[in-house]
C-alpha positions, 0 to 999 in steps of 0.5 A: 490740187492735182499734180500733173505727169506724163501718166496723168494727174495725182490727186492727194485727196483721191482714193487711189491716193490715200490707198498708195500712201497707205501702202508706202507706209506699209512697205517703209515698215518693213525694215528689213527687206529692200522694198523700203528703200523705195517706200521711204524715198518715194513718201519723202519726194511725195511729201513735197506736194502731198500734203496728206502724207504724215510727215511725222509718221514718216521722220518717226520711222525713218529715225526708228529705221536709223537707229535700228541694228536689226534693219537691212543695211540699204535700208537703214543708209536711206533713212539715215541720208533722208534723217539728214535731207529732211533735217530731222532732228530728233534723228541726232542721237541715233546719228550720233551712236551709228558714227561712235559704235564700232560695229556701224559699217563705214558707209553707215558712219559717213551717212551719219556725219553727212546727215549730221552736218544738215542738222547743225 
């Protein structure tokens, strides 16, 4: 199945689509670089129409990033948000740690609180 767009059709089974998915997962692994924010968002959005997206891998990467105090703040905030949007139940411990840690920035605590609301 191809997904039409203004730039042509996206065929999840094509070599180009596989290459794109691989590049996005590589970028998502760069949790200390802002490019991971766009990669996380793209992979999450694409998973709605591309069954070739490894959603378990995506979710585990999001959970790892949400719990990684050394990840770039914007990347971590996106991971927290997507854990909530995607209802990643395995993120609960990381999100709860964010809420209880006095070192967590306020924006991250607010995001964790919203994400946990999705998991209830």
